[in-house]
MIBAVEX-82150 format. One record per residue (C-alpha): residue number from 1; residue in three letters; x, y, z. Coordinates in nm, 2 decimals. Layout:
BEGIN
+-----+--------+--------+--------+--------+
! num ! residu !      x !      y !      z !
+-----+--------+--------+--------+--------+
! NUM !    ala !      X !      Y !      Z !
...
+-----+--------+--------+--------+--------+
% end
This chain:
BEGIN
+-----+--------+--------+--------+--------+
! num ! residu !      x !      y !      z !
+-----+--------+--------+--------+--------+
!   1 !    met ! -17.42 !  13.39 !  10.04 !
!   2 !    gln ! -17.05 !  13.43 !   9.97 !
!   3 !    lys ! -17.13 !  13.69 !   9.71 !
!   4 !    asn ! -17.35 !  13.89 !   9.95 !
!   5 !    glu ! -17.08 !  13.87 !  10.22 !
!   6 !    lys ! -16.83 !  14.01 !   9.97 !
!   7 !    arg ! -17.06 !  14.29 !   9.88 !
!   8 !    ser ! -17.11 !  14.38 !  10.25 !
!   9 !    ile ! -16.74 !  14.40 !  10.30 !
!  10 !    val ! -16.71 !  14.64 !  10.01 !
!  11 !    trp ! -16.96 !  14.88 !  10.16 !
!  12 !    ile ! -16.79 !  14.86 !  10.49 !
!  13 !    asp ! -16.45 !  14.95 !  10.34 !
!  14 !    cys ! -16.61 !  15.23 !  10.14 !
!  15 !    ala ! -16.76 !  15.36 !  10.47 !
!  16 !    lys ! -16.42 !  15.35 !  10.63 !
!  17 !    phe ! -16.27 !  15.56 !  10.36 !
!  18 !    leu ! -16.55 !  15.82 !  10.38 !
!  19 !    ala ! -16.51 !  15.82 !  10.76 !
!  20 !    ile ! -16.14 !  15.89 !  10.73 !
!  21 !    leu ! -16.20 !  16.16 !  10.48 !
!  22 !    ala ! -16.44 !  16.32 !  10.73 !
!  23 !    val ! -16.16 !  16.30 !  10.99 !
!  24 !    leu ! -15.92 !  16.49 !  10.76 !
!  25 !    ile ! -16.18 !  16.75 !  10.69 !
!  26 !    asp ! -16.26 !  16.79 !  11.06 !
!  27 !    his ! -15.89 !  16.84 !  11.15 !
!  28 !    gly ! -15.84 !  17.07 !  10.85 !
!  29 !    lys ! -16.05 !  17.35 !  11.01 !
!  30 !    gly ! -15.86 !  17.68 !  11.01 !
!  31 !    ile ! -15.63 !  17.55 !  10.74 !
!  32 !    leu ! -15.86 !  17.43 !  10.46 !
!  33 !    tyr ! -16.18 !  17.62 !  10.56 !
!  34 !    glu ! -16.33 !  17.85 !  10.82 !
!  35 !    gly ! -16.65 !  17.83 !  11.01 !
!  36 !    glu ! -16.81 !  17.54 !  11.19 !
!  37 !    thr ! -17.07 !  17.41 !  10.95 !
!  38 !    ile ! -16.83 !  17.19 !  10.75 !
!  39 !    gln ! -16.68 !  17.07 !  11.07 !
!  40 !    tyr ! -17.02 !  16.98 !  11.21 !
!  41 !    ile ! -17.10 !  16.78 !  10.90 !
!  42 !    ser ! -16.78 !  16.58 !  10.94 !
!  43 !    phe ! -16.83 !  16.50 !  11.31 !
!  44 !    phe ! -16.97 !  16.15 !  11.23 !
!  45 !    ser ! -16.63 !  16.00 !  11.15 !
!  46 !    val ! -16.51 !  15.84 !  11.48 !
!  47 !    ser ! -16.86 !  15.71 !  11.57 !
!  48 !    val ! -16.89 !  15.55 !  11.23 !
!  49 !    phe ! -16.55 !  15.39 !  11.28 !
!  50 !    phe ! -16.64 !  15.22 !  11.60 !
!  51 !    phe ! -16.97 !  15.10 !  11.47 !
!  52 !    leu ! -16.79 !  14.94 !  11.17 !
!  53 !    ser ! -16.52 !  14.80 !  11.41 !
!  54 !    gly ! -16.80 !  14.61 !  11.58 !
!  55 !    met ! -16.92 !  14.47 !  11.25 !
!  56 !    thr ! -16.57 !  14.37 !  11.13 !
!  57 !    ser ! -16.49 !  14.21 !  11.47 !
!  58 !    trp ! -16.81 !  14.01 !  11.45 !
!  59 !    tyr ! -16.72 !  13.89 !  11.09 !
!  60 !    ser ! -16.37 !  13.80 !  11.20 !
!  61 !    leu ! -16.49 !  13.60 !  11.51 !
!  62 !    glu ! -16.77 !  13.43 !  11.31 !
!  63 !    arg ! -16.52 !  13.31 !  11.04 !
!  64 !    lys ! -16.23 !  13.22 !  11.27 !
!  65 !    lys ! -16.10 !  12.86 !  11.25 !
!  66 !    glu ! -16.23 !  12.62 !  11.51 !
!  67 !    glu ! -15.89 !  12.54 !  11.63 !
!  68 !    glu ! -15.81 !  12.91 !  11.70 !
!  69 !    thr ! -15.89 !  13.01 !  12.06 !
!  70 !    phe ! -16.05 !  13.34 !  12.16 !
!  71 !    val ! -15.72 !  13.43 !  12.33 !
!  72 !    his ! -15.52 !  13.37 !  12.02 !
!  73 !    trp ! -15.77 !  13.57 !  11.81 !
!  74 !    thr ! -15.75 !  13.86 !  12.06 !
!  75 !    ala ! -15.37 !  13.86 !  12.07 !
!  76 !    arg ! -15.35 !  13.85 !  11.69 !
!  77 !    arg ! -15.59 !  14.15 !  11.65 !
!  78 !    leu ! -15.42 !  14.35 !  11.92 !
!  79 !    trp ! -15.08 !  14.28 !  11.76 !
!  80 !    arg ! -15.21 !  14.41 !  11.42 !
!  81 !    ile ! -15.28 !  14.75 !  11.56 !
!  82 !    thr ! -15.02 !  14.78 !  11.84 !
!  83 !    val ! -14.72 !  14.74 !  11.61 !
!  84 !    pro ! -14.83 !  15.01 !  11.36 !
!  85 !    tyr ! -14.92 !  15.23 !  11.66 !
!  86 !    leu ! -14.57 !  15.19 !  11.82 !
!  87 !    val ! -14.41 !  15.27 !  11.49 !
!  88 !    ala ! -14.62 !  15.58 !  11.44 !
!  89 !    val ! -14.52 !  15.70 !  11.79 !
!  90 !    ala ! -14.16 !  15.66 !  11.70 !
!  91 !    val ! -14.19 !  15.84 !  11.38 !
!  92 !    cys ! -14.39 !  16.13 !  11.53 !
!  93 !    gln ! -14.15 !  16.16 !  11.82 !
!  94 !    phe ! -13.86 !  16.17 !  11.58 !
!  95 !    phe ! -14.00 !  16.46 !  11.38 !
!  96 !    lys ! -14.14 !  16.65 !  11.68 !
!  97 !    ser ! -13.82 !  16.63 !  11.89 !
!  98 !    gly ! -13.59 !  16.77 !  11.62 !
!  99 !    phe ! -13.50 !  16.45 !  11.45 !
! 100 !    thr ! -13.38 !  16.27 !  11.77 !
! 101 !    met ! -13.49 !  15.96 !  11.95 !
! 102 !    ser ! -13.51 !  15.91 !  12.33 !
! 103 !    leu ! -13.62 !  15.58 !  12.48 !
! 104 !    gly ! -13.77 !  15.72 !  12.81 !
! 105 !    pro ! -14.00 !  15.98 !  12.66 !
! 106 !    tyr ! -14.09 !  15.73 !  12.38 !
! 107 !    ile ! -14.21 !  15.47 !  12.63 !
! 108 !    met ! -14.41 !  15.74 !  12.82 !
! 109 !    trp ! -14.57 !  15.87 !  12.50 !
! 110 !    ala ! -14.66 !  15.52 !  12.39 !
! 111 !    leu ! -14.82 !  15.42 !  12.72 !
! 112 !    asn ! -15.02 !  15.74 !  12.75 !
! 113 !    phe ! -15.15 !  15.75 !  12.39 !
! 114 !    asn ! -15.13 !  16.13 !  12.37 !
! 115 !    leu ! -14.83 !  16.22 !  12.16 !
! 116 !    glu ! -15.08 !  16.30 !  11.88 !
! 117 !    gly ! -15.44 !  16.39 !  11.96 !
! 118 !    gln ! -15.58 !  16.11 !  11.74 !
! 119 !    phe ! -15.39 !  15.83 !  11.93 !
! 120 !    tyr ! -15.68 !  15.81 !  12.18 !
! 121 !    phe ! -15.86 !  15.61 !  11.92 !
! 122 !    val ! -15.60 !  15.33 !  11.96 !
! 123 !    leu ! -15.65 !  15.32 !  12.33 !
! 124 !    ile ! -16.02 !  15.27 !  12.30 !
! 125 !    tyr ! -15.99 !  15.02 !  12.01 !
! 126 !    leu ! -15.75 !  14.80 !  12.21 !
! 127 !    gln ! -16.00 !  14.78 !  12.50 !
! 128 !    leu ! -16.29 !  14.70 !  12.27 !
! 129 !    ile ! -16.09 !  14.43 !  12.09 !
! 130 !    ala ! -15.99 !  14.28 !  12.42 !
! 131 !    ala ! -16.36 !  14.27 !  12.51 !
! 132 !    ala ! -16.48 !  14.16 !  12.16 !
! 133 !    pro ! -16.49 !  13.78 !  12.22 !
! 134 !    val ! -16.72 !  13.83 !  12.53 !
! 135 !    leu ! -16.94 !  14.08 !  12.34 !
! 136 !    tyr ! -16.95 !  13.84 !  12.04 !
! 137 !    leu ! -17.07 !  13.55 !  12.26 !
! 138 !    leu ! -17.34 !  13.78 !  12.41 !
! 139 !    thr ! -17.44 !  13.88 !  12.06 !
! 140 !    val ! -17.47 !  13.51 !  11.96 !
! 141 !    phe ! -17.67 !  13.44 !  12.28 !
! 142 !    cys ! -17.93 !  13.69 !  12.17 !
! 143 !    arg ! -18.03 !  13.47 !  11.87 !
! 144 !    arg ! -18.34 !  13.34 !  12.04 !
! 145 !    gly ! -18.58 !  13.27 !  11.76 !
! 146 !    lys ! -18.89 !  13.49 !  11.75 !
! 147 !    arg ! -18.78 !  13.67 !  12.07 !
! 148 !    ser ! -18.44 !  13.76 !  11.93 !
! 149 !    phe ! -18.55 !  14.12 !  11.88 !
! 150 !    leu ! -18.63 !  14.16 !  12.25 !
! 151 !    trp ! -18.31 !  13.99 !  12.35 !
! 152 !    arg ! -18.11 !  14.22 !  12.13 !
! 153 !    leu ! -18.30 !  14.52 !  12.25 !
! 154 !    gly ! -18.22 !  14.42 !  12.61 !
! 155 !    tyr ! -17.85 !  14.37 !  12.52 !
! 156 !    leu ! -17.84 !  14.72 !  12.36 !
! 157 !    ala ! -18.00 !  14.87 !  12.67 !
! 158 !    ala ! -17.74 !  14.70 !  12.89 !
! 159 !    ala ! -17.46 !  14.82 !  12.67 !
! 160 !    leu ! -17.60 !  15.17 !  12.69 !
! 161 !    ala ! -17.62 !  15.16 !  13.07 !
! 162 !    ile ! -17.26 !  15.03 !  13.09 !
! 163 !    ser ! -17.15 !  15.30 !  12.85 !
! 164 !    leu ! -17.31 !  15.58 !  13.05 !
! 165 !    phe ! -17.16 !  15.43 !  13.37 !
! 166 !    cys ! -16.82 !  15.44 !  13.22 !
! 167 !    val ! -16.86 !  15.81 !  13.12 !
! 168 !    lys ! -16.97 !  15.91 !  13.46 !
! 169 !    his ! -16.78 !  15.69 !  13.69 !
! 170 !    thr ! -16.46 !  15.56 !  13.53 !
! 171 !    val ! -16.12 !  15.71 !  13.42 !
! 172 !    ala ! -15.89 !  15.55 !  13.16 !
! 173 !    leu ! -15.61 !  15.79 !  13.07 !
! 174 !    gln ! -15.59 !  16.16 !  13.02 !
! 175 !    thr ! -15.59 !  16.16 !  12.64 !
! 176 !    tyr ! -15.87 !  16.31 !  12.45 !
! 177 !    gly ! -16.25 !  16.26 !  12.42 !
! 178 !    gly ! -16.36 !  15.91 !  12.47 !
! 179 !    gly ! -16.01 !  15.80 !  12.55 !
! 180 !    asn ! -16.06 !  15.94 !  12.90 !
! 181 !    tyr ! -16.31 !  15.67 !  12.99 !
! 182 !    leu ! -16.30 !  15.29 !  13.00 !
! 183 !    met ! -16.42 !  15.13 !  12.68 !
! 184 !    gly ! -16.45 !  15.48 !  12.53 !
! 185 !    gly ! -16.78 !  15.55 !  12.71 !
! 186 !    thr ! -17.06 !  15.55 !  12.45 !
! 187 !    tyr ! -16.83 !  15.42 !  12.18 !
! 188 !    leu ! -16.89 !  15.08 !  12.35 !
! 189 !    phe ! -17.26 !  15.12 !  12.27 !
! 190 !    leu ! -17.18 !  15.18 !  11.90 !
! 191 !    phe ! -16.94 !  14.89 !  11.90 !
! 192 !    val ! -17.21 !  14.65 !  12.03 !
! 193 !    met ! -17.46 !  14.80 !  11.79 !
! 194 !    gly ! -17.22 !  14.72 !  11.51 !
! 195 !    met ! -17.19 !  14.36 !  11.63 !
! 196 !    ile ! -17.56 !  14.32 !  11.65 !
! 197 !    ala ! -17.61 !  14.47 !  11.30 !
! 198 !    ala ! -17.35 !  14.22 !  11.16 !
! 199 !    asp ! -17.52 !  13.93 !  11.34 !
! 200 !    met ! -17.85 !  14.02 !  11.18 !
! 201 !    gln ! -17.69 !  13.98 !  10.83 !
! 202 !    ile ! -17.89 !  14.26 !  10.67 !
! 203 !    val ! -17.85 !  14.24 !  10.29 !
! 204 !    ile ! -18.03 !  14.42 !  10.01 !
! 205 !    arg ! -18.07 !  14.17 !   9.73 !
! 206 !    tyr ! -18.31 !  14.34 !   9.49 !
! 207 !    arg ! -18.27 !  14.67 !   9.30 !
! 208 !    ser ! -18.62 !  14.79 !   9.38 !
! 209 !    arg ! -18.55 !  14.75 !   9.76 !
! 210 !    ala ! -18.22 !  14.92 !   9.72 !
! 211 !    val ! -18.38 !  15.22 !   9.55 !
! 212 !    phe ! -18.63 !  15.25 !   9.83 !
! 213 !    cys ! -18.36 !  15.22 !  10.10 !
! 214 !    ala ! -18.14 !  15.48 !   9.92 !
! 215 !    ala ! -18.43 !  15.72 !   9.91 !
! 216 !    ala ! -18.53 !  15.65 !  10.27 !
! 217 !    ser ! -18.17 !  15.68 !  10.39 !
! 218 !    ser ! -18.12 !  16.01 !  10.20 !
! 219 !    phe ! -18.43 !  16.15 !  10.38 !
! 220 !    phe ! -18.32 !  16.02 !  10.72 !
! 221 !    phe ! -17.97 !  16.17 !  10.67 !
! 222 !    ala ! -18.11 !  16.51 !  10.55 !
! 223 !    ala ! -18.33 !  16.52 !  10.86 !
! 224 !    ala ! -18.06 !  16.43 !  11.10 !
! 225 !    leu ! -17.81 !  16.67 !  10.94 !
! 226 !    ala ! -18.07 !  16.95 !  10.95 !
! 227 !    phe ! -18.14 !  16.89 !  11.32 !
! 228 !    leu ! -17.76 !  16.88 !  11.39 !
! 229 !    leu ! -17.69 !  17.21 !  11.21 !
! 230 !    lys ! -17.99 !  17.38 !  11.37 !
! 231 !    asp ! -17.95 !  17.24 !  11.73 !
! 232 !    arg ! -17.57 !  17.25 !  11.74 !
! 233 !    leu ! -17.57 !  16.99 !  12.01 !
! 234 !    ala ! -17.78 !  17.20 !  12.25 !
! 235 !    leu ! -18.00 !  16.90 !  12.33 !
! 236 !    asp ! -17.70 !  16.69 !  12.44 !
! 237 !    glu ! -17.56 !  16.98 !  12.64 !
! 238 !    ala ! -17.89 !  17.03 !  12.82 !
! 239 !    leu ! -17.92 !  16.65 !  12.90 !
! 240 !    phe ! -17.55 !  16.56 !  12.98 !
! 241 !    gly ! -17.36 !  16.89 !  13.00 !
! 242 !    trp ! -17.02 !  16.85 !  12.83 !
! 243 !    leu ! -16.98 !  16.48 !  12.90 !
! 244 !    leu ! -17.16 !  16.36 !  12.59 !
! 245 !    arg ! -17.15 !  16.57 !  12.27 !
! 246 !    val ! -16.92 !  16.46 !  11.98 !
! 247 !    asn ! -16.65 !  16.26 !  12.15 !
! 248 !    pro ! -16.78 !  16.05 !  12.31 !
! 249 !    pro ! -17.11 !  16.09 !  12.12 !
! 250 !    gly ! -17.44 !  16.19 !  12.27 !
! 251 !    ile ! -17.79 !  16.13 !  12.13 !
! 252 !    thr ! -17.76 !  16.38 !  11.84 !
! 253 !    met ! -17.43 !  16.25 !  11.71 !
! 254 !    thr ! -17.53 !  15.89 !  11.75 !
! 255 !    val ! -17.84 !  15.93 !  11.55 !
! 256 !    tyr ! -17.66 !  16.14 !  11.29 !
! 257 !    ser ! -17.38 !  15.88 !  11.26 !
! 258 !    leu ! -17.63 !  15.60 !  11.22 !
! 259 !    ser ! -17.80 !  15.80 !  10.94 !
! 260 !    val ! -17.46 !  15.82 !  10.76 !
! 261 !    ile ! -17.41 !  15.45 !  10.80 !
! 262 !    phe ! -17.76 !  15.38 !  10.66 !
! 263 !    leu ! -17.69 !  15.62 !  10.37 !
! 264 !    ile ! -17.36 !  15.46 !  10.27 !
! 265 !    phe ! -17.49 !  15.10 !  10.31 !
! 266 !    ser ! -17.80 !  15.18 !  10.09 !
! 267 !    trp ! -17.62 !  15.36 !   9.81 !
! 268 !    cys ! -17.33 !  15.11 !   9.80 !
! 269 !    ser ! -17.58 !  14.83 !   9.78 !
! 270 !    leu ! -17.77 !  15.01 !   9.50 !
! 271 !    gly ! -17.45 !  15.07 !   9.32 !
! 272 !    ala ! -17.35 !  14.70 !   9.34 !
! 273 !    leu ! -17.69 !  14.60 !   9.20 !
! 274 !    met ! -17.67 !  14.84 !   8.91 !
! 275 !    asn ! -17.43 !  14.60 !   8.72 !
! 276 !    ser ! -17.24 !  14.90 !   8.60 !
! 277 !    glu ! -16.86 !  14.86 !   8.54 !
! 278 !    ile ! -16.80 !  15.22 !   8.61 !
! 279 !    ile ! -16.98 !  15.21 !   8.95 !
! 280 !    arg ! -16.81 !  14.88 !   9.03 !
! 281 !    arg ! -16.47 !  15.03 !   8.98 !
! 282 !    ile ! -16.55 !  15.34 !   9.18 !
! 283 !    leu ! -16.67 !  15.12 !   9.47 !
! 284 !    ala ! -16.35 !  14.91 !   9.43 !
! 285 !    val ! -16.13 !  15.21 !   9.45 !
! 286 !    leu ! -16.31 !  15.35 !   9.76 !
! 287 !    ala ! -16.30 !  15.01 !   9.93 !
! 288 !    trp ! -15.93 !  14.97 !   9.85 !
! 289 !    met ! -15.85 !  15.31 !  10.01 !
! 290 !    gly ! -16.07 !  15.21 !  10.30 !
! 291 !    arg ! -15.83 !  14.92 !  10.39 !
! 292 !    tyr ! -15.56 !  15.17 !  10.47 !
! 293 !    thr ! -15.75 !  15.40 !  10.71 !
! 294 !    leu ! -15.55 !  15.30 !  11.01 !
! 295 !    tyr ! -15.23 !  15.43 !  10.86 !
! 296 !    ile ! -15.40 !  15.75 !  10.74 !
! 297 !    phe ! -15.54 !  15.80 !  11.08 !
! 298 !    leu ! -15.20 !  15.75 !  11.26 !
! 299 !    tyr ! -15.00 !  15.99 !  11.04 !
! 300 !    his ! -15.24 !  16.26 !  10.90 !
! 301 !    met ! -15.18 !  16.51 !  11.18 !
! 302 !    leu ! -14.81 !  16.49 !  11.15 !
! 303 !    ile ! -14.83 !  16.54 !  10.77 !
! 304 !    leu ! -15.08 !  16.83 !  10.82 !
! 305 !    glu ! -14.83 !  17.00 !  11.05 !
! 306 !    tyr ! -14.55 !  17.00 !  10.80 !
! 307 !    leu ! -14.75 !  17.07 !  10.48 !
! 308 !    pro ! -14.77 !  17.45 !  10.53 !
! 309 !    ala ! -14.39 !  17.47 !  10.54 !
! 310 !    ala ! -14.35 !  17.22 !  10.25 !
! 311 !    leu ! -14.61 !  17.40 !  10.03 !
! 312 !    pro ! -14.58 !  17.77 !  10.12 !
! 313 !    phe ! -14.73 !  17.87 !   9.78 !
! 314 !    leu ! -15.06 !  17.72 !   9.90 !
! 315 !    ser ! -15.12 !  17.97 !  10.17 !
! 316 !    glu ! -15.46 !  18.08 !  10.07 !
! 317 !    met ! -15.77 !  17.87 !  10.12 !
! 318 !    ser ! -15.88 !  17.73 !   9.79 !
! 319 !    leu ! -16.01 !  17.42 !   9.62 !
! 320 !    leu ! -15.66 !  17.34 !   9.49 !
! 321 !    lys ! -15.52 !  17.36 !   9.85 !
! 322 !    thr ! -15.79 !  17.13 !   9.98 !
! 323 !    ile ! -15.73 !  16.87 !   9.70 !
! 324 !    val ! -15.35 !  16.88 !   9.75 !
! 325 !    tyr ! -15.37 !  16.86 !  10.13 !
! 326 !    leu ! -15.62 !  16.58 !  10.14 !
! 327 !    gly ! -15.42 !  16.40 !   9.87 !
! 328 !    ala ! -15.10 !  16.43 !  10.07 !
! 329 !    met ! -15.27 !  16.32 !  10.40 !
! 330 !    thr ! -15.40 !  16.01 !  10.23 !
! 331 !    gly ! -15.14 !  15.94 !   9.97 !
! 332 !    ile ! -14.83 !  15.96 !  10.19 !
! 333 !    pro ! -14.94 !  15.70 !  10.45 !
! 334 !    val ! -15.09 !  15.47 !  10.18 !
! 335 !    gly ! -14.78 !  15.50 !   9.97 !
! 336 !    gly ! -14.55 !  15.43 !  10.27 !
! 337 !    lys ! -14.75 !  15.12 !  10.36 !
! 338 !    leu ! -14.74 !  14.99 !  10.00 !
! 339 !    leu ! -14.36 !  15.05 !   9.99 !
! 340 !    tyr ! -14.32 !  14.86 !  10.31 !
! 341 !    asp ! -14.53 !  14.57 !  10.19 !
! 342 !    ala ! -14.33 !  14.55 !   9.87 !
! 343 !    phe ! -14.00 !  14.56 !  10.06 !
! 344 !    arg ! -14.13 !  14.29 !  10.29 !
! 345 !    arg ! -14.24 !  14.07 !  10.01 !
! 346 !    ser ! -13.91 !  14.11 !   9.83 !
! 347 !    leu ! -13.73 !  14.00 !  10.15 !
! 348 !    met ! -13.96 !  13.70 !  10.20 !
! 349 !    lys ! -13.91 !  13.60 !   9.83 !
! 350 !    lys ! -13.54 !  13.63 !   9.87 !
! 351 !    ala ! -13.54 !  13.42 !  10.19 !
! 352 !    met ! -13.75 !  13.16 !  10.02 !
! 353 !    ala ! -13.52 !  13.15 !   9.72 !
! 354 !    glu ! -13.22 !  13.11 !   9.94 !
! 355 !    thr ! -13.39 !  12.83 !  10.14 !
! 356 !    lys ! -13.48 !  12.65 !   9.81 !
! 357 !    ala ! -13.12 !  12.69 !   9.69 !
! 358 !    glu ! -12.98 !  12.56 !  10.01 !
! 359 !    ser ! -13.22 !  12.27 !  10.00 !
! 360 !    ala ! -13.12 !  12.19 !   9.64 !
! 361 !    arg ! -12.75 !  12.20 !   9.74 !
! 362 !    gly ! -12.82 !  11.97 !  10.03 !
! 363 !    gln ! -12.99 !  11.72 !   9.80 !
! 364 !    glu ! -12.70 !  11.74 !   9.55 !
! 365 !    arg ! -12.45 !  11.67 !   9.83 !
! 366 !    glu ! -12.66 !  11.38 !   9.95 !
! 367 !    ala ! -12.69 !  11.24 !   9.60 !
! 368 !    ala ! -12.31 !  11.27 !   9.56 !
! 369 !    glu ! -12.25 !  11.09 !   9.89 !
! 370 !    leu ! -12.48 !  10.80 !   9.78 !
! 371 !    ser ! -12.31 !  10.78 !   9.44 !
! 372 !    arg ! -11.96 !  10.73 !   9.58 !
! 373 !    pro ! -11.84 !  10.37 !   9.56 !
! 374 !    ser ! -11.81 !  10.21 !   9.90 !
! 375 !    glu ! -11.46 !  10.11 !  10.01 !
+-----+--------+--------+--------+--------+
% end
């Protein structure tokens, strides 16, 4: 079971990296490419992120120590994203304001989640993490033996109803897309769906089944993509107007995003079962990059804004420009995080060494005191 759990985490991390790559491609329209077809293909990114967030939240809550309370778990998870977000707001403000810092505007930008367009994601994520323990308990409650399918279906129906209510009748902040609604609107539905998927513990253990799932997922993905590119969200606009299209997602984008998740899960499972060292290393690299998607997400628009001035010789759209730009938008945030982690480890190692040295000196002084002859 432990091996299968490890494999499932690998595919989730790979999916995160492919989703952040889709974000970069989406936001590169007009700079890296023209036309809407490529952008439409990349529209799955944020929906996939929230589905995967539901899965990882379930795994984290399922494996938390018994002595850790839900309140402590929530505080710990909120802290892990709030601190990087606040740092990102400070960095972005510094560059956008002519290399100056001002506390008042910084506080307002941080509280409104709109200094950069993508910061709306953080607002939604914080709400969903705060609600995650309750959603997890409801997910666990739906384990009802032979009737678990019906309980889970009812839970999904309730989550969808609440999501639609949030879109039509609630307001969060004037940010972007799903950030305008409590719980992100239909992103709540995808988050709950991710929790239920994790609770079902679906694992492909045999290569023959993995081959079948890979073929089925490829067909499902091709069909969903073909419908998306032909329909261009006309179905969603006819049903919901402009409330539910891409962000937050409507029916078409939800189905398309689920097809992407099924595709990645199936092919990663097949790759893990191939017993190929090359495939294993490729998956390991993709999974490693997927662990840094938060930092890529927070900083990529700032980097994209400065790249044309930093690389004026790459003015024409080309494959080279695409590779360089995508490499910069991923490499700079990841490199910065690695440098920070290395600096932090060196400080901690130095502090531990000083503590040990001080302890050793204290023991020497104590030994010297004991060895003195009494008067």
